[in-house]
KESE-961797 format. One line per 5 residues: their letters; for each residue x, y, z of C-alpha. Coordinates in pm, 1 decimal. Layout:
% residues N
a) X Y Z; ... .
This chain:
% residues 122
mepvg) 1738.2 -110.4 2592.2; 1919.5 -152.2 2910.6; 2234.4 -375.6 2975.8; 2100.6 -744.3 3004.3; 2113.3 -858.3 3356.6 .
yikpp) 2232.1 -550.8 3523.3; 1917.3 -405.0 3568.9; 1616.0 -598.3 3704.3; 1336.2 -627.3 3918.1; 1450.5 -776.3 4249.4 .
dldav) 1291.0 -1152.1 4268.1; 1306.9 -1198.8 3862.5; 1490.8 -1501.4 3948.5; 1248.1 -1654.0 4178.6; 981.2 -1591.5 3937.1 .
faala) 1154.2 -1764.8 3653.8; 1224.8 -2058.8 3901.7; 869.6 -2087.4 4020.4; 774.6 -2073.7 3647.0; 1032.7 -2343.8 3559.7 .
dptrr) 805.4 -2600.0 3670.6; 519.7 -2733.4 3526.8; 316.5 -2839.2 3820.0; 389.6 -2482.9 3951.5; 259.9 -2335.7 3604.1 .
ailsr) -41.0 -2574.9 3623.3; -112.7 -2454.3 4006.8; -115.9 -2084.1 3871.2; -311.8 -2135.8 3566.0; -574.2 -2297.9 3838.0 .
lasge) -568.1 -1987.4 4068.2; -629.0 -1760.2 3791.7; -998.6 -1865.8 3801.6; -989.2 -1803.7 4197.7; -863.6 -1824.0 4526.4 .
asvne) -839.8 -2234.5 4634.7; -742.5 -2451.4 4918.2; -420.8 -2688.9 4900.3; -674.4 -2955.4 4872.9; -843.2 -2807.4 4608.2 .
iaapf) -540.4 -2753.4 4431.6; -403.5 -3129.1 4496.7; -703.9 -3236.0 4341.7; -607.0 -3314.7 3973.9; -262.5 -3381.2 4065.2 .
emsqp) -93.5 -3734.7 4144.9; 102.2 -3636.5 4423.4; 65.8 -3574.4 4814.0; -75.1 -3268.7 4991.4; 252.2 -3162.3 5164.5 .
avskh) 433.8 -3201.3 4808.1; 178.7 -2973.7 4702.8; 209.7 -2749.4 4970.8; 634.5 -2744.9 4874.4; 518.2 -2588.3 4523.3 .
lkvle) 266.4 -2351.4 4677.5; 604.0 -2197.6 4909.8; 798.1 -2169.4 4589.0; 496.9 -1975.9 4484.9; 465.2 -1756.8 4755.5 .
hagli) 819.1 -1684.5 4801.3; 838.1 -1537.4 4408.5; 581.0 -1314.2 4498.9; 311.7 -1519.8 4255.2; 79.1 -1602.3 4514.8 .
erdte) -59.7 -1491.4 4832.2; -214.7 -1693.6 5121.1; -517.2 -1610.2 5369.2; -560.5 -1775.4 5692.2; -912.9 -1846.0 5768.0 .
kqrrp) -971.9 -2072.1 6049.9; -814.1 -2418.5 5944.3; -844.6 -2287.3 5605.7; -533.7 -2154.5 5400.5; -663.8 -2031.0 5053.7 .
arlka) -395.6 -1936.8 4770.8; -477.2 -1663.8 4534.4; -289.5 -1528.3 4232.8; -65.2 -1227.2 4248.3; -6.5 -1105.2 3886.7 .
apmad) 246.8 -844.7 3949.9; 561.8 -1008.4 3953.9; 456.4 -1200.2 3650.7; 409.6 -838.5 3490.1; 764.1 -811.6 3566.3 .
avnwl) 897.1 -1107.5 3425.9; 690.2 -1011.9 3080.4; 837.4 -687.3 3100.1; 1202.5 -784.2 3127.7; 1101.1 -1015.6 2818.1 .
eefrt) 970.6 -738.8 2626.3; 1312.2 -572.3 2617.7; 1385.9 -879.8 2392.4; 1117.6 -785.0 2125.3; 1276.1 -527.9 1955.8 .
fwsss) 1577.4 -747.8 1908.2; 1442.4 -1046.7 1773.5; 1178.1 -824.6 1528.2; 1474.2 -623.5 1431.4; 1660.9 -949.6 1335.2 .
fdqld) 1404.6 -1116.5 1171.0; 1343.3 -786.7 948.9; 1703.5 -839.7 854.4; 1624.9 -1204.8 770.7; 1364.8 -1107.2 563.2 .
gllea) 1536.9 -828.4 409.8; 1836.9 -1080.9 360.4; 1628.5 -1349.4 145.1; 1444.5 -1121.4 -56.3; 1743.9 -948.6 -179.8 .
iqnae) 1834.8 -1348.4 -222.4; 1527.6 -1417.1 -450.4; 1555.6 -1109.0 -641.2; 1935.4 -1195.5 -714.6; 1835.1 -1563.2 -832.1 .
tkggv) 1502.2 -1425.9 -1051.9; 1745.4 -1158.4 -1232.8; 2021.8 -1401.4 -1269.2; 1773.0 -1626.1 -1418.7; 1853.9 -1945.2 -1214.2 .
ne) 1465.3 -1977.9 -1101.0; 1436.1 -2100.7 -1518.1 .
């Protein structure tokens, strides 16, 4: 595992900041089923279209979505590559956590064996 915080994709901070907001995560979930206009995205939310547009700008800045211009409609679509970078970065910690849980399992098993042999569990 590489040193934490030293080597990371350049926009990883922006990706995590964008994913930190539940509205933006809901927008990404919506876009996972296909592109949508601002009005289509705004429909399930109790917020103004300009507020949704601000969320879309954050997602676009993070590289999580891209927007096209089709006459007056600007559909947004999901771009998964930056999320894959975030998942890959998090995967580096899987080894750490797996190792920690394995050590804990070993310790608990040793304690149980010691208690059983010592007659504590009678």
